[in-house]
N, C-alpha and C positions, 0 to 999 in steps of 0.2 A: 597430656596424660602419659604416664610412664608405661613402658613395655610390660612391667609386672602387673599393673592395674588392668591393662588390656587383656593379658593372658588370664587373669583371675576371672574377669567378667565373661570371657569367651568360653572358659572351661567350667564355669559354674553350672551345676545341674539345675534343672527346673524346680522352682518352688511350687508346691501343690497348695494353692490358695484356698481351695475348698476344704482340704484336710486341716489347714491352719484354722479356718473358720469353725469347723466342727469341734476341734479341740477347745477353742475359746468358748463355744456355747456349752460344751460339756462341763468345763470348769465353772462356768457361770451358774450352773444349777446348784452348786454348793454355796449355800448362803443366799440364794435368790430371794429378792424382795418382791412385794406385790406390784411395785411400779416398774419392774423390769431391770432393776439394778442388782447389786450384791452387797452383802454385809458379812465379811469375813475378818473380824477384828483380830489383830495379832495375838497368837498363842491361845486362841479359843479352840474349842473342839472343831469348829468349822475350818479354822486355819489348818489344824492337823489333817482334816480330811482332804483339803486342797493339796497339802504337802504329800500326803500318801498317794494321791492320784498322780501327781507329778513323778514321784519315785517309780510307780508302776510303769509309767510311760517311758521314762528314760532307761530303765532296766530292760524293758522289752526292746528298746532301740540299741542295746548292746553297751550301754554306758555303765561304768562303775561309779558308785556314790560314796562320797565322804561328807560327814556332818561335823562341823566344828563346835566349839564350846558355846558359841552364841546362836547355834541353830542354823547358821548359814549352810546351804546345801550346794555341793559341787558335784556335778554329773559330768564325767570325763569320757569322751570318745578318743581312743588312743591314736597317736600319730606314728609315723615311721620312726621318728627319733624321740624316744620317751624322755631323753635328757633335756629336751627343749621345754621351756616354760609354756604353758598352754595359752592359746588365744581364746579368751573367754567372752561370753555375753550373758545377759540376764537382767533381772529386775526383781520384783517382789510379787507375792501372792496375797498379802493382806490388803484390806480395803478400808475406806472410810465407812462410818456407820450407815450412810446412805450413798454408797459408792456405785461406780459403774462396772461394766464388764471388761474394760480394756486397760484402765490405769494400772500399770505395773504388770498385770498378767500377760499383756501382749508381748512385753519384752522377754518374759520367760518362755512363752510358747512359740514366739518367733525363733528363739534359740533352739527349741525342740524341733521345729520344722527345718532348720538348717541341718541338724544332725540327721533327721529322717531323709532329707534330700541327698545328703552325702552318701547315706546308706543305699538309697535307691540307685544311685549312679556308681556304686562300688568305688568311690574315690577315697584314696588314702592321703591325708594331709601330712606334711613334714612334721609340724608341731601338733601336739594334742589340741583338741577343741573341747571347750567346756561350757556348760550352762550353769549359771549360779542363781540361786534364790536367796536373796538377802532378807534377814529377819527385821520385822517391825519398821518398815520404811515409812509408813504413814504417820506414826506417832500419835494416832488418835486414841489409842488405849494407854500406851506408855510413852510419855514425852521425855526427851525430844524425839523428833523423827530420825529415821535412818540410823538407828542404834546399832544394828548388826554390821552394816558396812563401816560405821564410825568406829566401833571397837576394832574391826579388822584393820582399819587404816591407822590406828593409834590415836584417833581424835578423842575417843571416850575411854574411860577406865572400865574394865570389865566388871570389877567388884561393884562399882557404883551403878553400872547398868543392871546387874542382877538385883540390886536393892531398889530399883525404880518401882514405884507403886502405881497401880491404877486407882480409879475413883472408889473401888470397893476395898482397897487396902491389900490387894494381892500383888506379890512381887513378880517382876519379870523372870528372875531366876527360877523361882518355884513353878511358875506356869510353864516355862520352857521344859523343865524336867517332867512336869505332869503330863504334857502331851507327847513326851518321848523324843524330844528333839534337842536335848542338851548333850551334844556329842562329845567325844573324847579328844578329838584333835584340837590343839591350841589355836584359838582364833588369831589370825594374822600370820601364821606360819605357812599358809598355803601360797605358793608362788603363782603369780600371774604375769604373763609376758606382755599382754595387751588386753584391753577390755573395751567392748562396745555395748551400748545400751540402746535398744529400740523402744520408742515410747510414742503414744499419741501426744500431740503438741500441748494440749490443755489450754490452748489459746486460739484466737481467731485468725491469725496472720496467714497461714498457709491456705486455708479455705478462701479467705477474702481475695487472695492473689491467684487463686486457681493453680497452686503449685502442689506437687505430690510429696516432695521430700524436703525436710528441713535439715540442713547441715549445721549441726550445733557447735558453735565455737567455744561456748562456755556457759556459765550460769551466774545470775546475779547474787550478791551477798544477801544473807538473811540472818536476822537476829530474832530469837524467841525469848519472851519474858513471862514470868509469873508475877503478877502485881496483886497486892492485897491492901485494901483501904479499911481502916477501922474507925468507927465513930461510936455511937451509943444507941442501943435498942431503947425504944420508948413507945408509949401508947400512941396509936395513930389518931385517936380522937381527942386526947387531952393535952398533947404537946404542941404549943404554938409553933408556927412555922419559923419564927426567928429564934427559937430555942432548940431547934433540932440539930443533931449531928448525924445527918443522913448519909451513910456510906454509899448507898446506891446512887443518890443524886451526884455525888462527887465522881463516882465511877462513870456515870453517863456523860458528865462533862469532860472527863479524860478521854472517853471514846470519841467524842466529837472533836476534841483537839488533836487526837492521833490521826484522824482522817485529814484534818487540815494540814498537819505536818507533811503528810504524803503529798498533798497538793502543792505545798511550798517547794517540794523537791521533784515536781513533775517535769515531763510526763513519765519518767522512768520509775519514780518512787511510788511504792504501794504500802499500805498499812491496814491491818485488820485486828479488831477485837472479836475473837471468834468463840470464846468459851467464858461463860459467866456463872458464878455460884453466889447466890445471895443468902445471907444468914440473918435472922432465923427463917426466912422465906415464909412469912406469915402475912396474910393480907391486912391484918389490923395492927401490925407492929412496924415502926420505922426501922429499916434495915440498919443493923449495927456493924456489919462486916460484909465486904464483897471481895471475892477473889476472882481475877479474870486474866486472860491471856492477851498479850500484845505480840503481833507479828509485823516486823519492819523489814522491807526489802529494797535494795537498789543495786544496780550493776557497778557502781563506783564506790570504792571503799571510803573516800572522803565524805561523800554525800550520806552514806549510811551512818558514819560516825556523827555527822551533824544531826541526823534524824534521831539518833540515840540520845544525844545531849538535849535536844528540844523536847523529847518525850519525858525525860527525867525532870526537866524544869517544869513542864506542864503539870505533872503529878504533884510536885512540891508546892507550886503556886496555888493550885486548886484546893489542895488539902489544907493549906494555911488559911485560905479565904473562906472556906465553907465551915458551917457549924456554929450555931449561936452559943454553944457551950464551950467554945475554946478551940475550935479547929478539929482536924482529924489527923491520925497518924497513918503512915504508909510503909510498905516494904516493897522493893523492886528487886527481883532476882532474874538475872539473865541466864537462862538455862541452856541456850545454844547460841553460838556465834560462828557463822560460816562466812568466810571472806569470799569476794567474787572469784570465780574459777575461770581459768583459761585451759581448754583441753589441748592435748598433744597435737602439734601441727601435722605430724605425719598421719595420725589417726583421723583427724579432721579431713585431711587431704584424701585419705583412702575412701571415706564416705562420699566426698564430692566426686572423686573419680568414678566410683561405682555408679552413682546416680547418672553421671554423664554417659558412661558406657552403656547403660540400659536405656538411654534416651528419655529419662524422666525429668520433668521440670523441677527445679530446686532453687533454693536460696540459702545463704548463710544467715544464722540468727543466734540470739542469746536466749537461754532458757529463763523464763520468769519463775519457774518452780525449782525446788531442790530435788535432787535425784541421788540414788546411790552412787552413780557415776561421779558425782562431785567429790565424794570422799575417796573413791578409788583412784581418782586422778592424782592424788597425793602419793600413791605407792606404785602406780603402773601407768604406762601410756594409755590414754582413754579418749574415746570419741562417742558421740551420740547421734542418733537418727530420729527425726520427728516425722510423723505422718499426720494428716489433718484429722480433726474431730469436728462433728457437726456443731456449728455455731460457737466453736471454741469452748464448749461446756464440758467440765470435768468435776470430780468430787460431787457427783450428782447422779441419781438413778437413771436419768434420761441420756447420759453420756453415750455417744454413738460414733461409729466409724464404719467405713465401707470395707467389704472384703477385698475389693480391688486395691484400695490404698494400703491396707494391711499387708497384702501379698507383695505389693511393690516395695514396701519397707523391708520385708524379709529378703527380697532379692538383693537389695542394696546391702543389707547386713551380711548375707552370705558372701557376696563378692568382696566386701571390705575385709571380712575375716580371712578369706582365702588369700588375699594379697599379703596379709601378715603371717598366716600360718604356712603358706606354700603348699603346692601339690606335688606329691611324690611322682617320680617318673613311672611311666606305665609298667616298666619291667620290674619295678619294686613292689607294685601293688599286690601281686599274687603272693609274694613272700610274707608280707605283713598280714594278709588276710588269713593265713593258716593258723 
């Protein structure tokens, strides 16, 4: 462990775990669901309310706020040297339609607790410290996921992002303006010196091994697709089975094959068909068209490419074989392709050193989910911190984590950020406080 890491942990102020928990529960009331979860879809009025609450909190903590053209929010606590790029942390406030209280929001409010703890101890950092809220991480309303951080990192085109439509035909750009979060600052111009994201694991490993901290080395690759299969609508009672061009039957066979492809590339490969639209969606009509999503993931680029090829071949073969009237047509559009990510070794090391310095059990691991940190890793040194969640369940209203584990993750986050940001000498603190 380096002297800098030891000093950062020793001088880190106390995290108020109860205050962090209260903030999480207050945010959870916005979009609360009957089953104890949250529904704050990106750029809805509920998302705006969550953003507004966050702004009130950070402004009360003495931060200045900047909003860029993609609605990403940057809350800055000044450092002794304003010329140094900030050491940032954050995540997202939008949720799945039946999401939990902690996915994303924990990373944002752990950052808020870092700032509050620094304020409580009257500590001045050398570099500024920032909390970031990234827009539309979930991708459940506007696909693909992580659009705000993706535009920031140059992965996505802003004009195309603005033109992205939800299922009701509303555009991301218009909705961003409607809720008042289409800022003036150009997305991507904001400098970041280092970025850390705290997050619940969304998997079962930490809990199963009774470890408190996951030191995240990187994330697996992920491809998202929109697939459409077209056959022919016909009467459910009068069309013989051998004369049907049933688009839904073909889609179901594709879904089964997609799962088998993941198994062929196991145990690391995973695949999901998670969104399905059937047309005309009538109980007495053979479906003529089906649109559905495919999600393929693997930590190795070669294996992910093989899964891609196998999925495309499966769709083609199934559509050619099905349909007594001459087969079915199909369209496959890959809407997102994210290569496997390796985080910055120094940031990964800072997280590991902080966990060790605080005496917390930990292990290195790879994220199975995509996170904003994955895109930010392309433009700034980046690391991630995982804490356990009950039964590894996430994207679910019953998602749960303990206040103790969440507080421990915030302690690690604070120490890792202090190692990168530095602590001003005691003699300088008074000058900067004025």
